[in-house]
N, C-alpha and C positions, 0 to 999 in steps of 0.2 A: 367432615360433615356427615351426620347420620343419614342413612338411606330413608328412614321414616321418622317423622316427628308428629306425634298426636298431641294436640293442644286443647285443653279445657273442653273436652267433649261432654255434652249434656244430652240426655234423651228422656223424654216423658211420653208415656202412653196414657192418655186421659189424665187422671189425677195422680197416677203413679209415676214417680220420678225413678227411672231405672238406672241411669248413669248420672253421676253427680260431680262432674268435673274431672275427667280422666286425662292425665298427662303422662307420656313416656316417649322414649326415643329408642331406635334400633339401628345398629350398625350393619353395614353390608356384610353378608355372609353369616350373620348371627341367627340363632334359633331362640325364639322367645316362647315360653310356655305360659299359659294363663290358667291358673287353677282357682278353685273355690267351690262352694256349695251350689247346688242347683238354685237358680233364682238370684244369684249374686250379680248378674249383668254380663257375664262372660260372652255369651253368644250375641247379645245385643251389641256389645262393643265391637265384636268381629264384624257384624253386619253393617255397623256404621262405618267402620274403617274401609270396608269394601264397597260401601255406598249402596248396598242392598236395602238399607234403611237410611233415612236422612236424619242426621243429628240436628237437634234444635239449636245448639250453639257449638262453636269450636272450629278448629281448622285441622286439616291433615295435609302434610307436606311430604313429598317423595322426591328425593334427590334435589332438594332445593326448590322444587316447583309445587305450588299449591294445587292439590287435586280436589280439595273440598274446603269451602268456606261457607259457613251457614248464612253469612250475609249476602252471598251472591248466588246461592244454590237455585233460587227460583228463576233466575234470569238465564240459566244455561239451557241450550237446546238439547234435544235428545241425543244428537250426535256428539256434542261436546261432553255430555255426561258419560256416554258409552266409551269414548276414548279414554276418559279418566279412569273408568272402571277397569279397563284392560291393563292398568298398572298392576292389578292384583289377580291372582288365580284363587279359586275357592273350591275346596273339597268338603262336601256336606256329610252329615251323619248318614243320610240315605244316599244311595248311589246316583239316582236320577239319570240312569242310562236310558237311551231310547230303545224300547224292546224290539222295534222293527228293523234296527240296524245291527250289523255285526260289530265286532270289536274294532276293526280298522275303521269302519264307517263312523262309529261313535267318536273315535279320537280325531278324525279329520273333518267332521261336519262343520264345526265352528270356523276352523281355519280356511276351509274352502269357501264358506260364505263371506268371510272377511276378505279373502283374496280377490273376490269379484269386484271389490271397490277400488282396487289398484288401478291407476290410470292406464297402465300398459297391459292389463289382464288379457284383453282380446288378442293382442299381438303375441303374447307369450303364454297363452293359456296352457298348452301342453307342458311346457317347461315348468311353469309355476305349480301345476297340479302334481307333476311327477316329483318335484322337490318336497311338497307337502306330504305326499305318500311315503317318500323315503324317510323323512324326519319322523313321521308317525310310527313307522316300523321300528326305528331305532328306539323311540320312547317306549313302545310296547315291549321290546326286548329288554329294556332297562328295568322294567318292573316284572320281568320273568314270565312273560306271556306270549312269546313268539309263536308257540304252537297253537294259540287260540285266536289267531287273526280273523278267521272266518266263522268263529262261534258267536252265537247270539247270547244276550244276557241271561236268558232262561237256562242256558246250558253251562253257566258258570256258578261257582260257589260265591258266597257273599264276599269273601276275601278277595277273590279274583275280580269281582265286579268293582270293588273299591280300588283295586290297583289300576283297573281301566280308567276309573274316574280321576285318579292321580295323573295318569298319562295324558288324559284329555285336558286337564288343567295346565299341564306343562306345555302342551302343544301351542298354546297362545303366547308362550314366552313371557310370562309375567315377571315383573321385578321382585315381587313378594308373593309367596305362596302361603295361603291360609287354610287351616284345617279346623273344622268344627266337630269335635268329638268323632274323629274318623273311625274309631273302632266300636262305638257304642251300639251299633246295629249288628255286630258280629258275635258269633259264638266264641267262647274263650279260645278254642283251639285254632280259630282263624285269625285271631288278633295279632299273633306274632308275625305272620307274613306281611301284614300291612305296616306294622311298626318297623320291620326290617327295611322296607322300601323307604320309609321316612328317614331312618338312620342313614341309609346310603345317600340320600339327598343332602343330609346335614354334612356328611363326609365330603361332599362335593361343593360345600359352602353355598348352598341355596339358602337365601334369606327366607325364613319361615316364621309364622305365628301359629301356634298350636293351642287350641282350647282342648283340655284333656282332663280326664279323671284317672289316667294311668300314671300314678305318682312315680313309680320306679322308672318308667320310661322318661318322664319329664326330668327326673334327676340325672339320667344318663345322657340325654341328647341336648339339653338346653345350655345356652350361654347365660340367659337371664330367665328369671321366673317372677311373674306377678301373681300375688294372691289377692283376689277380689272378694269383697264382702259388703253387701248392702249398697251396691252401686259405687263403692269407693275402692281404690287400691290401698289395702291395709298394710301390705308388705311387698317389698321388691328386693331382688338381690341375685347373687349367684346361686346355683343349686346347693352348694355347701352352706351358704348363709340361710337359705330358706328351709332346707330339709334337715340339716345337722345342727344349726344354731338358731332356731326360730326365736325371735324376741317378742313378737306380738302375741298376746294371750289367745286371741281368736284364732290365729294361725296354728298355735300349739294344739288347741282343741280340735281343729280341723284335721291336722296330721295325725292326731291320736287315733282317729277313727280308722286309719289305714294301717296301724301298727301290726294288727293281727294278720295283715296280708303280705307281710314281709318287706315293708318299705325300708 
């Protein structure tokens, strides 16, 4: 059974139809990269999957459980919607760190708030918070920032801030981790350190969806690649099929624009 099934997702903003019936599935531990020109619907698709935007039609199923159905979306309570959203972790183009909190506090803030809703929180408060702190330190170490625990975002480079954002997303223990152009806000020399962290997650079989313009990276890290154009999936396949043997003319034109960059 796939861990993720996306079925017939449509999304319209006013008169503009941005997504025109998107279908795909993803297996546990796989990495899916979504490529395509700006305006093709990539980010909107990712936001619909994570329910930051509500699709007009379609269903999203995770591990056999429906987490979104356009037909029932309006009847969900805020708590039901939030619980379903926790299935996914999201790393944005901008880092969205809280400037008043240090690295450790940024990573633990959401998990501490979520822990307060546990029925036994009052009885086990010290134990639960200690475990959250321990797990956060391990995550921060896994992205190479152990020495920055007490630093504030203003004291970090862009690449370091994005690595904190990745650790923060992982702290909520999502089943699927999503990235929306995770290096687009970074200087070229900082891009590599973030891509290295994502590669390490792929090596640990974290299920991921990555919207990216880094073609070489998508080719190296992905199990599947989707090429979007005009709100449709125009091509899908393995990295070899997409990058080495593209059959779709629009895909060939798109990849041609990257040839001078060493793809």
